[in-house]
C-alpha positions in Angstrom: -1.5 15.8 -25.9 1.3 17.0 -28.2 4.8 15.6 -27.5 6.3 19.0 -26.7 3.5 19.7 -24.3 4.1 16.4 -22.6 7.8 17.0 -22.3 7.1 20.5 -20.8 4.6 19.0 -18.3 7.0 16.3 -17.3 9.8 18.8 -16.6 7.5 21.1 -14.6 6.2 18.3 -12.5 9.6 16.6 -12.0 11.1 20.0 -10.9 8.3 20.5 -8.4 8.8 17.0 -7.0 12.6 17.4 -6.8 12.2 20.7 -5.1 9.8 19.3 -2.5 12.1 16.3 -1.8 15.0 18.8 -1.4 13.0 20.7 1.2 12.4 17.5 3.2 16.1 16.5 3.0 17.3 20.0 4.0 14.8 20.1 6.9 16.1 16.8 8.2 12.7 15.1 7.6 14.0 12.7 4.9 17.1 10.6 4.5 17.0 8.8 1.2 18.8 5.5 0.9 22.4 5.8 -0.4 21.6 3.6 -3.4 18.4 5.3 -4.3 18.3 7.9 -7.2 15.1 10.0 -7.3 15.9 10.9 -10.9 16.2 7.3 -12.0 13.0 6.4 -10.2 11.1 9.2 -11.8 12.4 8.3 -15.3 11.2 4.8 -14.7 7.8 6.1 -13.5 7.4 8.3 -16.6 7.9 5.2 -18.8 5.4 3.3 -16.8 2.9 6.2 -17.0 2.9 6.1 -20.8 1.1 2.7 -20.4 -1.4 3.8 -17.8 -5.0 4.4 -18.9 -8.3 5.4 -17.5 -11.1 2.9 -17.4 -12.3 4.5 -20.6 -8.9 3.6 -22.2 -7.7 7.2 -22.3 -4.0 7.9 -21.7 -3.6 8.8 -18.0 -1.3 11.8 -18.7 -4.0 13.4 -20.9 -6.6 13.1 -18.1 -4.8 13.2 -14.8 -4.5 16.6 -13.0 -1.0 17.9 -12.6 -1.4 18.0 -8.8 -2.3 14.3 -8.7 0.6 13.3 -10.9 3.0 15.4 -8.8 1.6 13.9 -5.5 1.8 10.4 -6.9 5.5 10.8 -7.9 6.3 12.6 -4.6 4.8 9.6 -2.6 6.9 7.2 -4.6 10.2 9.2 -4.2 9.7 9.9 -0.5 9.2 6.2 0.2 12.3 5.4 -1.8 10.5 3.2 -4.2 10.9 2.4 -7.9 8.1 1.0 -10.1 10.8 -0.7 -12.2 11.4 -3.0 -9.2 7.7 -3.8 -8.9 7.6 -1.8 -5.7 4.5 0.2 -6.7 2.2 1.0 -9.6 0.1 3.9 -10.8 -3.7 3.7 -11.0 -6.2 6.2 -12.3 -9.4 7.1 -10.4 -11.4 9.6 -12.5 -9.0 12.4 -13.2 -6.7 11.6 -10.2 -3.6 9.5 -10.5 -2.5 7.6 -7.5 0.6 5.7 -6.6 -0.1 2.4 -4.9 2.7 0.7 -3.0 3.0 -3.0 -3.8 3.6 -5.9 -1.4 7.3 -5.7 -2.2 7.3 -1.9 -1.7 5.7 -2.3 1.7 8.4 -4.6 2.8 11.1 -2.3 1.4 9.8 0.7 3.3 9.4 -1.3 6.5 13.0 -2.5 6.4 14.2 1.0 5.7 12.3 2.7 8.5 12.7 0.0 11.2 16.0 -1.5 10.3 14.5 -5.0 10.0 16.7 -7.8 8.7 13.9 -9.8 7.2 10.1 -10.2 7.0 8.7 -13.7 6.8 5.2 -15.0 6.5 3.9 -18.5 7.4 0.5 -20.2 7.0 -1.2 -22.3 9.7 -3.2 -25.3 8.7 -5.7 -27.6 10.5 -3.7 -30.0 12.6 -0.8 -27.6 13.2 0.3 -27.0 16.8 0.9 -23.3 17.5 1.8 -21.9 20.9 3.0 -18.5 22.0 3.2 -16.1 25.0 1.5 -12.7 25.3 3.8 -10.1 26.9 2.4 -6.6 27.3 -0.1 -7.3 24.5 2.6 -8.5 22.1 3.1 -12.1 20.8 6.4 -13.6 22.0 8.1 -16.9 21.6 5.8 -18.3 19.0 6.4 -22.0 18.3 4.8 -23.6 15.2 4.9 -27.4 14.7 3.6 -28.6 11.4 3.3 -32.0 9.7 3.9 -32.1 5.9 0.5 -33.8 5.5 -1.3 -30.8 7.0 -0.4 -28.5 4.0 -3.6 -28.0 2.1 -4.9 -24.7 0.7 -8.4 -25.6 1.6 -7.5 -26.1 5.3 -5.9 -22.8 6.1 -6.9 -21.6 9.6 -4.6 -18.6 9.9 -1.2 -17.1 9.2 1.5 -15.1 10.9 4.3 -12.8 9.9 7.6 -12.2 11.7 9.6 -9.0 11.3 13.1 -10.1 12.2 15.1 -7.4 13.9 18.9 -7.3 14.6 18.1 -8.0 18.3 15.8 -11.1 18.5 14.1 -9.5 21.6 12.8 -6.8 19.3 11.2 -9.2 16.8 7.6 -8.4 15.9 4.9 -11.0 15.3 1.5 -10.4 13.7 -1.1 -13.2 13.8 -4.4 -13.4 11.9 -7.1 -16.0 11.8 -8.4 -17.0 8.4 -11.6 -15.2 9.1 -9.6 -12.0 9.6 -7.8 -12.7 6.3 -11.0 -13.2 4.4 -12.4 -9.9 5.9 -9.3 -8.1 4.5 -9.8 -9.7 1.1 -13.4 -8.7 1.1 -12.4 -5.0 1.0 -11.4 -5.5 -2.6 -13.7 -4.0 -5.2 -13.6 -7.3 -7.0 -15.2 -9.0 -4.0 -19.0 -9.5 -4.4 -21.4 -8.0 -1.9 -22.6 -11.4 -0.5 -19.4 -13.3 -1.3 -18.1 -15.4 1.5 -15.0 -17.0 0.0 -12.7 -16.5 -3.0 -14.2 -17.3 -6.3 -13.2 -20.7 -7.8 -10.2 -20.2 -10.1 -9.4 -16.7 -8.8 -5.9 -15.8 -7.6 -7.0 -15.9 -4.0 -8.4 -19.4 -4.6 -5.5 -20.9 -6.6 -2.8 -19.3 -4.5 -4.5 -19.0 -1.1 -1.3 -19.7 0.8 0.7 -17.0 -0.8 -2.2 -14.5 -0.6 -2.6 -15.2 3.1 1.1 -14.6 3.7 1.0 -11.3 1.8 -2.0 -10.1 3.8 -0.5 -10.8 7.2 2.8 -9.4 6.2 1.1 -6.3 4.9 -0.7 -5.8 8.3 2.5 -6.6 10.2 4.4 -3.9 8.4 1.7 -1.3 8.9 1.3 -2.1 12.6 5.0 -2.3 13.3 5.8 1.0 11.6 2.9 2.7 13.5 4.2 1.3 16.8 7.7 2.5 16.2 9.0 5.9 17.4 9.7 7.0 13.8 7.9 10.2 13.0 9.6 10.9 9.6 7.9 12.1 6.5 8.5 8.5 5.2 6.1 7.1 7.8 3.6 9.8 7.0 3.5 9.0 3.3 3.5 5.3 4.1 0.4 5.7 6.2 -1.5 8.1 3.9 -1.8 5.6 1.0 -5.2 4.0 1.9 -6.7 7.4 2.7 -5.6 8.8 -0.6 -6.9 5.8 -2.6 -10.3 5.9 -0.8 -10.5 9.6 -1.5 -9.8 9.1 -5.2 -12.4 6.3 -5.3 -15.0 8.6 -3.8 -14.1 11.3 -6.3 -14.5 8.9 -9.2 -17.8 7.7 -7.8 -19.1 11.2 -7.7 -18.0 11.8 -11.3 -19.6 8.6 -12.4 -22.9 9.4 -10.7 -23.0 13.1 -11.4 -25.9 12.7 -13.8 -27.7 10.0 -11.9 -31.0 10.8 -10.2 -30.5 8.8 -7.1 -27.2 9.7 -5.4 -27.5 11.4 -2.0 -24.3 10.6 -0.2 -22.7 13.5 1.7 -19.0 13.8 0.8 -18.4 17.3 2.3 -16.2 15.8 5.0 -14.1 13.9 2.5 -13.7 17.1 0.4 -12.5 19.0 3.4 -10.0 16.3 4.2 -8.8 16.4 0.6 -8.0 20.1 0.9 -6.1 19.5 4.1 -4.1 16.7 2.7 -2.6 19.0 0.0 -0.6 20.6 2.8 -0.1 18.0 5.5 0.1 14.2 5.0 -2.7 12.5 6.9 -2.6 9.1 8.7 -4.6 6.4 6.9 -7.8 5.0 8.2 -6.6 2.2 10.6 -9.8 0.2 10.0 -9.0 -0.3 6.3 -6.6 -3.1 5.2 -5.2 -3.3 1.8 -6.6 -6.5 0.2 -4.2 -8.9 -1.4 
């Protein structure tokens, strides 16, 4: 794509995104952080996009549809995120560009939407003593006693995350067994069909503790935002990420198998949802957890 064409495309897309954001702000649906500049975030995004490629090593901006680029940038700006701060990244699926919020981005949005002071994850090992109360289906007063000798990445039995609120009574705790954590990891495309544990030498194997913390924090943030009373456009875009990614993966799979004799999956429902999502953000599939 010629440079002048790229510049013209960038301006057209940037203008459309800024106009949409202005509509949200004017309608009282969006309140951007005081220290957040959509213009600066988009400039950072355009620089990052110069490096993004398809799986065939083609420049993303030469392949991606204008609508997908605009929607990816809109998702980033509405959530108040900036790729320069490692709060998200851009990935191509076929001809569709997606913006995927990172672990840091998820925490940033959660703090912004809920007013949380901090978000902390902790790992539970064999031999640890963990007690807590259940009040109206919520974990309260969790006490975790641990001996230094228990810390061993091969003896993880679970993890929990605490979203610390200004009022301690409002703190939110998410608890996961290691089996649940493995189930979340298994959603990754890098996970083999019959794989039961992280591959030796993989990130999930070498840094199991940190990966477990990230997974439970990610789920805690999702569940806490969804349990809050916030109905802003920020929450809607926060929740639509997994659905958009899955939709893009399906579209890519259709493209990859277009000339294959055996491919009989029915994607009519997904296609219909795709059309609807252009007009109204949809809530993500609650059964899908982003793997870390």
